[in-house]
C-alpha positions as CSV (number, residue, x, y, z in Angstrom):
1,M,125.3,205.7,76.3
2,S,124.5,209.4,76.1
3,A,121.0,210.5,74.9
4,P,120.7,211.6,71.3
5,I,120.8,215.3,70.7
6,T,117.4,216.5,69.4
7,A,117.5,219.4,67.0
8,P,114.8,222.1,67.3
9,M,111.8,221.1,65.3
10,P,111.0,223.1,62.2
11,A,108.0,225.3,62.8
12,P,104.8,224.4,61.1
13,I,103.6,226.8,58.4
14,T,100.6,229.1,58.8
15,A,98.0,230.4,56.4
16,T,99.8,233.7,56.2
17,D,103.1,232.3,55.0
18,A,101.8,229.7,52.6
19,P,101.6,231.3,49.1
20,R,99.3,229.8,46.4
21,A,100.9,228.1,43.4
22,D,101.5,230.3,40.4
23,A,99.2,230.0,37.4
24,G,100.2,227.0,35.2
25,T,101.5,225.0,38.2
26,P,99.8,221.6,38.5
27,T,96.9,221.7,41.0
28,L,97.1,220.1,44.5
29,G,94.2,218.8,46.5
30,V,94.3,217.7,50.2
31,A,92.1,215.0,51.6
32,I,91.6,214.7,55.4
33,I,89.2,212.3,57.2
34,T,88.0,213.4,60.6
35,R,85.9,212.6,63.6
36,D,86.3,215.0,66.6
37,A,89.7,216.0,65.1
38,G,91.3,217.3,68.2
39,P,93.5,220.2,69.3
40,R,95.9,220.1,66.3
41,F,93.3,220.4,63.5
42,A,93.6,224.2,63.2
43,E,97.3,223.9,62.7
44,C,96.8,221.0,60.2
45,L,94.4,223.1,58.1
46,A,96.6,226.2,58.2
47,A,99.7,224.2,57.1
48,V,97.9,223.0,53.9
49,A,96.4,226.4,53.1
50,F,98.8,226.5,50.0
51,A,96.7,223.8,48.3
52,D,94.2,224.6,45.6
53,R,91.5,222.6,47.3
54,I,90.9,220.8,50.7
55,V,88.3,218.1,51.2
56,V,87.4,217.1,54.7
57,L,85.3,213.9,55.1
58,D,83.8,213.8,58.5
59,S,82.1,210.8,60.2
60,G,80.0,212.3,63.0
61,S,82.1,214.9,64.8
62,R,80.4,216.4,67.8
63,D,82.9,219.1,68.5
64,G,83.9,222.1,66.4
65,T,85.7,220.0,63.7
66,V,83.2,220.7,60.9
67,A,82.8,224.4,61.6
68,L,86.6,224.8,61.7
69,A,87.1,223.0,58.4
70,R,84.5,225.2,56.7
71,A,86.0,228.4,58.2
72,A,89.3,227.4,56.7
73,G,87.8,227.1,53.2
74,G,87.5,223.4,53.1
75,T,84.8,221.4,51.3
76,V,83.2,219.3,54.1
77,L,81.4,216.1,53.4
78,E,79.6,214.2,56.2
79,H,79.0,210.5,56.3
80,S,77.5,208.9,59.4
81,D,78.8,205.4,58.7
82,W,82.3,204.2,59.3
83,P,83.7,201.7,56.8
84,G,87.3,201.8,58.2
85,F,90.3,204.0,57.7
86,G,91.3,202.7,54.2
87,P,87.8,202.9,52.6
88,Q,87.2,206.3,54.2
89,K,90.4,207.8,52.8
90,N,89.4,206.4,49.4
91,R,86.1,208.2,49.7
92,A,87.9,211.5,50.4
93,I,90.3,211.3,47.5
94,E,87.6,210.4,45.1
95,Q,86.1,213.9,45.7
96,L,89.3,215.6,44.4
97,D,89.8,216.4,40.7
98,T,93.2,218.1,41.1
99,D,96.4,216.9,39.4
100,W,98.0,215.8,42.6
101,I,96.5,214.6,46.0
102,L,98.1,214.9,49.4
103,V,96.5,212.9,52.3
104,V,97.2,214.0,55.8
105,D,95.6,213.1,59.2
106,S,94.0,215.7,61.4
107,D,96.8,215.4,63.9
108,E,99.6,215.9,61.3
109,V,101.1,219.3,60.4
110,V,103.1,220.0,57.3
111,S,106.4,221.9,58.2
112,A,107.6,224.8,56.1
113,A,110.4,222.8,54.6
114,L,108.0,220.0,53.5
115,R,105.7,222.6,52.1
116,D,108.4,223.9,49.8
117,A,109.4,220.3,48.8
118,I,105.8,219.5,47.9
119,G,105.6,222.6,45.7
120,A,108.7,221.5,43.8
121,A,107.5,217.9,43.5
122,L,104.3,219.0,41.7
123,R,106.4,220.1,38.8
124,R,108.4,216.9,38.4
125,E,107.6,214.4,35.6
126,D,109.8,211.6,36.9
127,A,107.7,210.4,39.8
128,D,104.1,209.6,40.6
129,V,104.2,209.0,44.3
130,F,106.2,210.7,47.0
131,A,106.9,209.5,50.6
132,L,107.0,212.0,53.5
133,D,109.4,212.0,56.4
134,R,107.0,211.7,59.4
135,L,108.2,212.5,62.9
136,S,105.8,211.5,65.6
137,S,105.5,212.7,69.2
138,F,104.3,210.8,72.2
139,C,102.9,212.8,75.1
140,G,105.2,215.8,74.2
141,H,108.3,213.7,73.3
142,W,109.5,213.5,69.7
143,M,110.3,209.8,69.2
144,H,113.5,208.9,67.3
145,H,113.5,205.1,68.1
146,A,111.1,202.4,69.1
147,G,110.2,201.7,65.5
148,W,108.6,205.1,65.2
149,Y,111.4,206.8,63.3
150,P,112.5,206.9,60.5
151,D,108.9,206.6,59.2
152,W,108.5,207.3,55.5
153,V,104.9,207.4,54.6
154,P,103.6,207.6,50.9
155,R,101.1,210.4,51.0
156,L,101.5,212.6,47.9
157,F,100.6,211.1,44.6
158,R,99.4,212.0,41.1
159,R,95.6,211.5,40.9
160,G,94.7,208.1,39.6
161,R,98.0,206.5,40.3
162,A,97.4,205.4,43.9
163,R,94.6,204.4,46.3
164,F,94.5,203.1,49.9
165,S,94.0,199.5,50.9
166,D,90.6,198.5,52.2
167,D,92.0,197.7,55.7
168,L,89.9,198.8,58.7
169,V,93.1,200.0,60.5
170,H,96.8,200.4,59.5
171,E,95.8,201.1,55.9
172,R,98.5,201.6,53.4
173,L,98.8,203.4,50.1
174,V,98.8,201.0,47.1
175,Y,100.7,202.0,44.0
176,S,103.0,200.7,41.3
177,G,106.8,201.3,41.4
178,A,108.7,203.0,44.2
179,A,107.9,206.2,46.1
180,T,110.4,209.1,45.9
181,R,111.3,210.6,49.2
182,L,110.8,214.3,49.9
183,S,112.8,216.5,52.3
184,G,111.1,218.3,55.2
185,Q,109.1,216.7,57.9
186,L,105.5,215.8,58.5
187,L,105.0,216.5,62.2
188,H,102.7,213.9,63.8
189,Y,101.1,214.8,67.1
190,S,99.9,211.3,67.6
191,Y,99.3,211.1,71.4
192,E,98.9,214.4,73.2
193,D,98.3,212.9,76.7
194,S,97.4,209.7,78.6
195,A,93.7,210.0,77.8
196,S,94.4,209.9,74.1
197,V,96.8,207.0,74.6
198,L,94.1,204.9,76.4
199,R,91.4,205.9,73.9
200,K,93.4,205.0,70.8
201,M,94.7,201.8,72.4
202,A,91.1,200.6,72.8
203,A,90.1,201.7,69.3
204,Y,93.1,200.1,67.6
205,A,92.9,196.8,69.5
206,E,89.2,196.5,68.6
207,A,89.7,197.4,64.9
208,G,92.8,195.2,64.6
209,A,90.9,192.2,66.1
210,R,88.0,192.6,63.8
211,Q,90.3,192.9,60.8
212,R,92.1,189.7,61.7
213,F,88.9,187.9,62.5
214,A,87.5,188.8,59.1
215,R,90.6,187.2,57.5
216,G,89.9,184.0,59.4
217,E,92.5,184.3,62.1
218,R,91.9,183.0,65.6
219,A,93.6,183.4,69.0
220,T,93.9,182.1,72.5
221,L,94.7,183.9,75.8
222,G,98.2,182.2,75.7
223,K,98.8,183.6,72.3
224,A,97.7,187.0,73.4
225,G,100.2,187.0,76.3
226,A,103.0,185.8,74.2
227,R,102.4,188.3,71.4
228,G,102.1,191.2,73.9
229,A,105.4,190.3,75.6
230,W,107.1,190.0,72.2
231,A,105.7,193.4,71.2
232,F,107.4,195.0,74.3
233,V,110.7,193.3,73.7
234,R,110.8,194.2,70.0
235,T,109.9,197.9,70.7
236,Y,112.0,198.6,73.8
237,V,115.0,196.4,73.1
238,L,115.3,195.5,69.4
239,K,114.1,198.8,68.1
240,R,116.0,200.6,70.9
241,G,113.0,202.4,72.5
242,F,115.1,202.7,75.7
243,L,117.1,205.4,73.9
244,D,114.0,207.6,74.1
245,G,114.0,207.4,77.9
246,K,110.7,207.4,79.8
247,A,108.8,208.0,76.5
248,G,110.3,204.9,75.0
249,L,109.3,202.8,77.9
250,L,105.7,204.1,77.7
251,V,105.6,203.4,74.0
252,A,106.7,199.9,74.5
253,L,104.1,199.3,77.2
254,F,101.5,200.9,74.9
255,N,102.4,198.6,72.1
256,A,102.4,195.5,74.3
257,Q,99.0,196.3,75.8
258,T,97.5,197.1,72.4
259,V,98.7,193.8,70.9
260,F,97.6,191.9,74.1
261,Y,94.1,193.3,74.0
262,R,93.9,192.8,70.2
263,F,94.4,189.1,70.6
264,V,92.2,188.8,73.7
265,R,89.4,190.4,71.7
266,L,90.2,188.1,68.7
267,A,89.8,185.1,71.0
268,E,86.5,186.5,72.2
269,L,85.3,186.9,68.7
270,G,86.3,183.4,67.9
271,R,84.5,182.0,70.9
272,G,81.4,183.9,69.9
273,A,81.5,182.5,66.3
274,D,82.0,179.0,67.6
275,D,79.0,179.3,70.0
276,S,76.8,180.6,67.2
277,A,77.8,177.7,65.0
278,S,77.2,175.0,67.6
279,P,74.0,173.0,67.3
280,R,71.3,173.9,69.9
């Protein structure tokens, strides 16, 4: 089977080509949570310069994240504690009093086409929540399979009509009804290199294990192996990751390892709880 043809990606917008809304247009606020945001943060901020207000909630960055956000005109709030992705995003959106709220991650860039679609959506009266077409890259390769695409993420909503779940990781937007899809793409530079892959794998595995443990789940090493193997088969075969070539194989291996270590860690947490509960 021949490889899919990949169309050139739409260029992200910059501060210079992102006009502000006209007077009378509903206002838009952008919420971003950060910690050592990374190399795409400047593009992320420039791409949402058309918004009326930007709130950046930082949790202990040691690089130039905070200074960069302030230089871009954002309101920066700093919290040293980390309650998890869902609660942290809710903290950020609670700081906005605009008519509409857009939530983006520090490694996501709004394309020019999506910017225009958002501007039109603000004037609509028939929808409260909009889903964005997110296209993610893995070590420089735009993923079109492996369960990564299509990836419609609800991120734009009328203030007061949605909030994030309280999950530590893999949080989701909670709202009533259905989300309306917008044209244009949200460009997600999720894994820039192998170092970021390893770093995020460890973080996601740990957070996922703690979240499952808090829900009362337990695991064994056998379960960890079985779930990791299934994650590879599902990603590479069932979700056709092989069509993305080398990147698809790497994503399948990444998913398998993340799932495996998540359940290994869950097993460790369970053993620790059992030891603590045992009579001395």
